N, C-alpha and C positions, 0 to 999 in steps of 0.2 A: 926604470929597471924591471926587465921582465921577471914575472913572477913563475916559479916552478912549484910543483905538487907533486905527491908520492902517494900513491894509492895502489889500486890492486894491479895497474899496469907494470909496477915496477917492485913490487914486494911478492917475494916466492915463497918465503919460509919464515918460521919463528926468527931465525938468526937473521935473516934480511929485515925483518921487522924492527926487531929490539937490539941486535949487537951482541946477543948472548947465544951462545949454543946449547945452553941447559934444554931439558925437555920442558914443553907447555901443555898446559890443560886448555886445549882449544875448543872445548864444548862439544856438544852432544853430536855426535857422527863424524867425529874426527878423530886422528889418531898420531902419535908423535912421528914427525917426517914426511906427513901428508901434505901435499904441495896445496898452495892457495890456489883456487881457481881462476880461471881468466874470464871476466865478464866483459871487459872493454870498457868499464865506468871510470871515470873519472870525477871525483868529487870535491866540491869548492870547501864543502866542511861536511861533517858528519850528517848522515840523515835525521830525521826526527819522526815522532808520532804523536799525534794529538787526538785524542778520543779513537775512531775507527781509521783516522786517516795517517798513510805513511808519506812524506814528502822528501824530496832531496834535491840539491843544486847540481846539474851535470855541466861540466865543461865539454864543449862538443866542437867539431870542426867548424872552421871559420870564425872563431871568436864568437861563438853564442854559449851564452849561459842560461840553459832552460832549467825551469823550475817544474819538475814532474811530481805526479802523486796517483795514489791508488788509495782504496777503501778495503781495509781487511779487518773485518770485525771480529772474526774468529783466530785472528793470528797475532803473534806478537814480533814487534821488530827485534831483529837477530842483531846482537851486539858482539864486538871484537875482531882481531885482524883477520880472521878467516872470511868475514863477510863484507859487502859493500852494500848495497840496497836490498835487504832480504826480511821477509815476516814467515814466521814458522809456527807450526802448533805440535803439539804432543803426537797428534794423530800421524804424523809425517806429512801432512798437508805444508804447502809453502808457495810462496810469490817471490820472485826475485827480478831485478832489473838487468838487462844485456844490452850493450850498445855496440851494434855493428857499424864501425866508422868507414864512412866514404866507400860505400861497396861499388864496384865497378857497372853493375846494371841492376836493373830491377830484381829483388828477391822475390821467387814464387815461394810457395809453402815448402819444397822440397830442399830449397837453397838455404832458406832461413832455418830450416831442421838442422841441416849440415852444419850451421854456424853456430847454433845452440848446443848442440851436440858433440862439437868439436873434442877432442882427447884432451884439450887441456881446459876445458869448461867445466861446469858445474857438476855435469854428472860423468865426467871422463877419469876421475882421479884413479880408478883401479883398471882403467880399460875402457875402450871406445864401446859408446852404447850400441845395442844389437836389436834386431827385430823391430828397425823403424818403418813406422807407417803414418804417412799423412792422410786422415782420415777425412778431412773436408777444409774447404777454405771459403770464408765469406768477408763481406766488408761492410762497415757501417760508418757513414759519415767517412772521417778520415782515418778510421782504425781498422786494419785487416786483422782478423781471427783465423787461426790455424789450430785446428784439432790434431794432435799428435799422440801416437802411441810408441812406447819404446821399450827396451829394458836395459837398465843401470847394473853395471857389475860391482858386486861386493867385494870388501877386502878380503875374502876367502874365496872369490873367484867365482861364487854363482852369480846368477842374474835374478832381479827383481823387476817384474813387469810395473811400468808406470804410464801413466795417462796425464797429458798436459793440453792446455789451452794458451796459444802464444797470441799476444796481443801486441801488434805493432803498427808504429805512427812516427811522424817525424816533428823535427821543431822548425818553424820558419827560419830560414836563413843558412841552414845547416843541411848537409847531405846524409847525414848519418841516420841509421834507423835504430829507433827506440824500441825494446821489445820488453814486455811484461812478461814471465813466464809463470805461470799459476799451474800447480800441478799436484797430484796424491798418487799413492798406490793403487793399483789396478782393483786390488781388493776392497778398497775405500771409495772408488769411484762410483760404485753404484748404491754405496751406502752413505751418501751426503758428499762425498767429494768432488762429483761431477758440479752438483749445484753450487758448492761452494767456490770452485775454481772459475766457473762461468761468471759468478756474481763478482769476483775480485778483478778479473780480465775486464768486465764491462765498466769498470772505473777507471780504467788507465787513461790518463790524462797529461798534457803539456799545460802547465797551469800559466806559465808567462815566460817571456824571452827577454834577454837585453845584451848588448854587446859587453864583452869582457875582454881583457889584455891577458887573462890566463891563457895558456896553451895546454892542449892535451897530450903534447908528446915531450 
């Protein structure tokens, strides 16, 4: 019997997640009625944290179950229906996982930034990101790193400049692109945010893969 899962790909609101239409406390940075961001992540089970390490089992295209991980000593694993795989700090620093399923071609920095900053994504809840600039692209082993600057729209309609490092890799056997987005506010960037984001992004890894009958759609 084919197994089915229900994660961010098909939960768009508190009512969808719980069957209740009452208001919910969605945690820091969320408001009643705010849509759940689409990250492309399909989880086999809830992510976990052990010491500084965050890990999760992702169901990918072509029947691949990939265990991914990153180290985030200054961040805490975020829990609740609003999050997939994300770690956050009170400073506003964060790192979260985004999966781009079966892209039609190779994704350069600009194309990958467009996927990450889509209107239904993590930073598009109140409007599409603006002032998007890909500052640099580098590669180390099998991981590509993209430095990104953008402005996220706030609930009040103003914009908040942010900086991010995207770490993109792939799991053997799947065409999906696995991205860790480590970011902070622009004001924090020069005060420790950049060093923290680069340190976290530098630990992004696929720890293991195995076949699975679970389907991502």
